[in-house]
C-alpha positions as CSV (number, residue, x, y, z in Angstrom):
1,M,10.3,21.8,-23.2
2,D,7.3,21.9,-24.7
3,K,6.9,18.6,-24.9
4,F,7.8,18.1,-21.3
5,R,5.3,21.2,-20.1
6,M,2.5,18.6,-22.2
7,I,3.2,15.4,-20.9
8,F,3.1,17.1,-17.2
9,Q,-0.4,18.6,-17.9
10,F,-1.2,15.2,-19.4
11,F,-0.3,13.3,-16.0
12,Q,-2.4,16.2,-14.1
13,S,-5.3,15.9,-16.7
14,N,-7.2,13.4,-13.7
15,Q,-6.2,11.0,-10.9
16,E,-5.7,7.7,-13.0
17,S,-3.2,9.3,-15.2
18,F,-1.5,11.4,-12.5
19,M,-0.9,8.1,-10.6
20,N,0.1,6.2,-13.6
21,G,3.0,8.9,-13.9
22,I,3.9,8.2,-10.6
23,C,4.1,4.7,-11.0
24,G,6.2,5.0,-14.2
25,I,8.6,7.5,-12.2
26,M,9.1,4.7,-9.3
27,A,9.8,2.6,-11.8
28,L,12.8,4.5,-13.3
29,A,13.7,5.2,-10.1
30,S,13.8,1.4,-9.1
31,T,16.2,1.1,-12.3
32,Q,18.4,3.7,-10.8
33,M,18.6,2.4,-7.7
34,Y,19.6,-0.7,-8.4
35,S,22.1,0.4,-10.8
36,A,23.6,2.6,-8.1
37,F,23.1,-0.2,-6.0
38,D,26.8,-1.6,-4.6
39,F,26.1,-5.2,-4.4
40,N,28.8,-7.4,-2.0
41,C,27.6,-10.6,-1.6
42,P,29.3,-11.9,2.0
43,C,30.6,-15.4,0.6
44,L,30.0,-17.4,3.4
45,P,28.0,-20.2,3.4
46,H,25.3,-19.5,5.7
47,Y,25.3,-16.0,4.8
48,N,24.8,-15.9,1.1
49,L,21.3,-17.7,0.8
50,A,20.0,-14.7,3.1
51,Y,21.9,-12.0,1.2
52,G,20.8,-12.6,-2.4
53,L,16.8,-13.5,-1.5
54,G,16.7,-10.6,0.6
55,I,18.2,-8.1,-2.1
56,L,15.7,-10.1,-4.4
57,L,12.7,-9.7,-2.3
58,V,13.1,-6.9,0.3
59,P,12.9,-3.9,-1.7
60,P,10.4,-4.9,-3.8
61,F,8.1,-5.6,-0.7
62,I,9.5,-1.8,0.1
63,L,9.1,-0.2,-3.4
64,F,5.0,-1.7,-3.1
65,L,4.3,-0.4,0.4
66,L,5.7,3.3,-1.4
67,G,3.6,2.4,-4.1
68,F,0.9,2.5,-1.6
69,V,2.2,5.6,0.5
70,L,2.1,7.9,-2.8
71,N,-1.1,6.7,-4.0
72,N,-3.7,9.4,-3.1
73,N,-7.0,6.8,-3.0
74,I,-5.2,4.9,-0.1
75,S,-6.7,7.4,2.5
76,M,-9.9,7.9,0.5
77,L,-10.3,3.7,0.2
78,A,-9.6,3.5,4.3
79,E,-12.1,6.1,4.8
80,E,-14.9,4.5,2.9
81,W,-14.4,1.4,4.0
82,R,-14.5,2.8,7.9
83,R,-17.2,4.9,7.8
84,P,-20.2,4.5,9.4
85,Q,-23.4,3.1,7.4
86,G,-25.1,6.5,7.2
87,Q,-27.8,7.5,4.7
88,R,-25.5,6.0,2.0
89,G,-24.4,2.3,1.4
90,K,-21.0,1.3,0.7
91,D,-20.9,-0.8,-2.5
92,P,-18.4,-3.4,-1.9
93,S,-17.5,-3.8,-5.6
94,V,-16.4,0.1,-5.7
95,L,-14.3,-0.8,-2.7
96,R,-12.7,-4.0,-4.7
97,Y,-11.9,-2.2,-7.8
98,M,-10.3,1.1,-5.6
99,F,-8.0,-1.8,-4.1
100,C,-7.2,-3.5,-7.2
101,S,-6.7,-0.6,-9.0
102,M,-3.7,0.5,-6.1
103,T,-2.2,-2.4,-6.2
104,Q,-2.1,-2.7,-9.7
105,R,-0.2,0.6,-9.9
106,A,1.7,-0.7,-6.7
107,M,2.6,-3.7,-8.3
108,I,4.8,-2.1,-11.2
109,A,8.1,-0.5,-9.4
110,P,8.7,-4.0,-7.8
111,A,7.8,-6.4,-10.8
112,V,10.7,-3.6,-12.5
113,W,12.8,-4.7,-9.6
114,V,12.8,-7.9,-9.8
115,S,13.0,-8.4,-13.8
116,V,16.2,-6.2,-13.8
117,T,18.0,-8.1,-10.4
118,L,16.7,-11.4,-11.9
119,L,18.1,-10.7,-15.5
120,D,21.5,-9.0,-13.9
121,G,22.1,-12.7,-12.0
122,K,24.3,-11.4,-8.8
123,C,21.5,-12.0,-6.3
124,I,21.1,-15.8,-7.9
125,T,24.9,-16.6,-8.3
126,C,25.0,-15.1,-4.7
127,A,22.5,-17.0,-3.2
128,F,22.8,-20.7,-5.1
129,C,26.4,-20.4,-5.4
130,T,26.8,-23.5,-3.2
131,S,24.3,-25.7,-5.1
132,V,26.4,-25.8,-8.3
133,P,26.8,-29.2,-9.3
134,V,30.1,-29.8,-9.1
135,E,30.0,-33.7,-10.5
136,T,28.7,-31.9,-13.9
137,L,30.7,-28.6,-13.9
138,G,33.7,-29.8,-12.0
139,N,36.1,-32.1,-10.6
140,A,34.3,-33.7,-8.1
141,S,36.7,-36.4,-6.9
142,H,39.0,-33.7,-5.4
143,P,41.0,-36.0,-2.6
144,S,41.9,-32.8,0.0
145,L,38.8,-31.4,0.4
146,S,35.6,-32.5,3.0
147,Q,32.3,-31.7,2.2
148,G,32.3,-28.7,4.7
149,E,35.5,-27.6,2.6
150,I,33.9,-27.5,-0.9
151,Q,30.8,-25.5,0.6
152,R,33.4,-23.2,1.8
153,V,35.1,-23.0,-1.4
154,L,31.9,-22.6,-3.3
155,A,30.6,-20.1,-1.4
156,R,33.3,-17.2,-2.7
157,I,32.4,-17.8,-6.4
158,P,30.9,-14.5,-6.2
159,C,34.3,-13.1,-4.8
160,K,36.1,-13.6,-7.8
161,E,39.0,-12.0,-6.1
162,I,39.0,-15.0,-3.0
163,Y,38.3,-17.7,-4.8
164,N,40.8,-20.4,-4.4
165,G,39.0,-23.3,-5.8
166,Q,39.8,-23.3,-9.6
167,Q,41.1,-27.1,-8.9
168,L,37.5,-27.9,-7.9
169,I,35.3,-25.7,-10.6
170,A,36.5,-22.7,-12.7
171,N,34.8,-19.4,-11.3
172,E,33.7,-18.3,-14.8
173,V,32.0,-21.7,-15.7
174,A,29.9,-21.3,-12.1
175,V,29.3,-17.7,-12.7
176,R,28.1,-18.4,-16.2
177,Y,25.8,-21.5,-15.4
178,L,24.1,-19.3,-12.6
179,R,24.0,-16.3,-14.5
180,C,22.1,-18.1,-17.2
181,I,19.8,-19.7,-14.9
182,S,19.1,-16.3,-13.3
183,Q,18.3,-14.8,-16.7
184,A,16.2,-17.4,-17.8
185,L,13.8,-16.7,-14.9
186,G,14.3,-13.0,-15.5
187,W,12.8,-13.6,-19.0
188,C,9.8,-16.2,-17.9
189,F,8.8,-13.5,-14.8
190,V,8.5,-10.5,-17.5
191,L,6.3,-12.8,-19.9
192,L,4.4,-13.8,-17.0
193,M,3.8,-10.2,-15.9
194,T,3.2,-9.4,-19.8
195,T,0.5,-12.1,-20.3
196,L,-1.1,-11.5,-17.2
197,A,-1.6,-7.9,-18.2
198,F,-2.7,-8.4,-21.4
199,L,-5.1,-11.0,-19.8
200,V,-6.6,-8.5,-17.6
201,R,-7.0,-5.9,-20.0
202,S,-7.9,-7.8,-22.7
203,L,-10.2,-10.2,-21.3
204,R,-12.1,-8.3,-18.4
205,P,-14.2,-6.0,-20.5
206,C,-15.4,-9.1,-22.1
207,F,-16.9,-10.9,-18.6
208,S,-17.9,-7.9,-16.4
209,Q,-17.6,-4.4,-18.6
210,A,-21.2,-3.4,-17.0
211,A,-19.6,-3.5,-13.4
212,F,-16.7,-2.6,-13.9
213,L,-17.9,0.7,-15.9
214,K,-20.1,1.1,-12.6
215,S,-17.6,0.4,-9.7
216,R,-15.3,3.0,-12.2
217,Y,-17.8,5.5,-12.1
218,W,-18.5,5.1,-8.7
219,S,-15.2,5.3,-7.7
220,H,-14.4,8.9,-9.6
221,Y,-17.8,10.2,-8.0
222,I,-16.2,9.6,-4.5
223,D,-12.9,11.1,-5.4
224,I,-14.2,14.3,-7.1
225,E,-17.1,14.4,-4.2
226,R,-13.7,14.3,-1.6
227,K,-12.3,16.9,-3.7
228,L,-15.4,19.1,-3.9
229,F,-16.0,18.9,0.0
230,D,-12.6,19.9,0.8
231,E,-12.6,22.8,-1.5
232,T,-15.8,23.8,-0.1
233,C,-14.6,23.7,3.9
234,A,-11.5,25.4,2.9
235,E,-13.5,28.2,1.2
236,H,-16.2,28.4,4.5
237,A,-12.9,28.7,6.4
238,R,-11.7,31.8,4.5
239,S,-14.9,33.0,5.0
240,F,-14.9,32.2,8.6
241,A,-11.5,33.6,9.0
242,K,-12.4,36.9,7.1
243,V,-15.5,37.6,9.0
244,C,-13.9,37.2,12.4
245,I,-11.0,39.5,11.4
246,Q,-13.6,42.3,10.0
247,Q,-15.7,41.8,13.2
248,F,-12.1,42.1,15.8
249,F,-10.9,45.3,13.9
250,E,-14.3,46.9,13.7
251,G,-14.8,46.3,18.0
252,M,-11.2,47.7,18.1
253,S,-12.3,50.7,15.9
254,T,-15.3,51.0,18.2
255,D,-13.0,51.2,21.2
256,L,-10.7,53.7,19.2
257,V,-13.6,55.6,19.2
258,A,-15.0,55.8,22.6
259,A,-11.4,56.8,23.8
260,R,-11.8,59.8,21.8
261,C,-9.4,58.4,19.0
262,H,-11.6,59.7,16.0
263,L,-10.4,57.1,13.4
264,P,-12.1,56.9,9.6
265,R,-14.6,54.2,9.3
266,K,-15.2,52.7,6.2
267,A,-17.3,49.4,5.8
268,P,-15.9,46.8,3.6
269,A,-17.3,45.5,0.1
270,D,-16.9,42.1,0.7
271,A,-18.3,42.0,4.5
272,G,-21.8,41.0,2.9
273,E,-20.5,38.1,0.2
274,A,-18.5,36.6,3.1
275,A,-21.1,36.3,5.2
276,E,-23.4,35.2,2.7
277,K,-21.2,31.8,2.2
278,L,-20.9,31.2,5.8
279,L,-24.4,29.2,5.1
280,G,-25.3,29.8,8.8
281,I,-22.5,28.4,10.3
282,T,-21.2,30.9,12.1
283,D,-19.8,29.0,15.6
284,Q,-17.1,26.9,15.8
285,G,-19.7,24.3,17.4
286,T,-21.9,23.8,14.4
287,M,-19.1,23.4,11.8
288,N,-18.1,20.6,14.4
289,M,-21.7,19.1,14.0
290,A,-21.7,19.4,10.3
291,L,-18.2,17.9,9.5
292,K,-19.4,14.7,11.8
293,S,-22.5,15.0,10.1
294,W,-20.9,14.7,7.1
295,H,-18.7,11.8,7.9
296,R,-21.5,9.4,9.9
297,C,-24.1,9.8,7.6
298,K,-23.4,10.8,4.1
299,P,-26.1,12.3,2.0
300,P,-27.8,9.5,-0.4
301,L,-27.0,9.2,-4.2
302,N,-30.5,10.4,-4.9
303,L,-30.9,14.3,-6.2
304,H,-34.6,15.4,-5.3
305,P,-36.4,15.9,-8.2
306,P,-37.8,19.7,-8.3
307,A,-41.4,20.2,-7.2
308,L,-43.9,20.0,-9.9
309,P,-46.3,23.0,-10.5
310,T,-49.5,23.2,-8.7
311,G,-51.3,26.1,-10.7
312,N,-52.3,24.2,-14.2
313,G,-55.0,22.6,-12.9
314,W,-53.5,19.0,-13.2
315,A,-51.0,18.7,-10.1
316,G,-52.4,16.6,-7.8
317,E,-55.5,15.7,-9.6
318,G,-54.0,13.6,-12.5
319,Q,-51.2,12.4,-14.7
320,P,-48.5,15.1,-15.7
321,P,-49.1,15.7,-19.4
322,T,-47.1,13.3,-22.1
323,H,-45.5,16.0,-23.6
324,P,-44.2,19.3,-21.4
325,S,-44.2,22.4,-22.9
326,A,-41.1,23.8,-23.6
327,P,-39.6,26.4,-21.3
328,R,-40.7,29.7,-22.4
329,K,-37.7,32.3,-23.8
330,E,-37.4,35.8,-22.3
331,T,-35.6,38.3,-24.1
332,A,-35.0,41.7,-22.9
333,A,-34.3,44.4,-25.7
334,Y,-32.2,47.9,-24.8
335,Y,-32.5,51.1,-26.0
336,S,-30.7,54.0,-26.2
337,C,-31.4,57.6,-26.9
338,V,-28.6,59.8,-28.5
């Protein structure tokens, strides 16, 4: 139980770890989905190819889109891409880094599906059973079958219970032939994906490490800024609601007193604290204006330094001293009389 708790805490440590955990769960889910999927080839010449390639390619596409949907950064990327220029410029390298990062994670589950499907071999057997070389593996000089009938017989290779072409080609031979080709393609696909991942991980720092660090830093900054803004808005909404409710009940108590219903009145202890958290924004129109201003013209990423002191004789007249004096430490002592 402690190990699962540690794994869960690791997934919650930051956004990347959380998304890596989601992608791992999706990869396992894709494997379980394929193992639980009931594969039924239609065994018809004009439908086998569509069914086999559909099972091979359509679920990975759905898993790819699902990987984007489950990624929390997709809305942040769209918002950053579509927002007005405002007071803060948009860095294309940061947007490109965010999109590439989401794409790499979203491709994990589809790659697992394709790998498992190719290694199993059912889809390739169903899709290309009519392309089995009968001249090499069977008896192509069968006198009683036309070309169309041969295609119909070969289309029944995945359906062993209704296959009736043992005189043309043995079912076991055709299935083994197609499954070997499918497994070869599967291992080549796994090797290709592993090689690409290795090259991306190992060669990227050799060419653009500084640009990569910059893009990664500012993508994290955008994520953290959005979370802090949501938390600040939620805290303001809580304080706004608290003050509104307190004013409502104070007005009700005033009306009751005016109606000669004497009720004990006690000022709330946190009324002043809730009012301070409103930061001067005390009506709906001003809050809407603040939200629109945040979207349209975000503040520039340039923190203003504190103003230089003017009472020491050098501010405004010359250059400041090279080594500023250390801040003065104040010590407070408390004495008790016993």
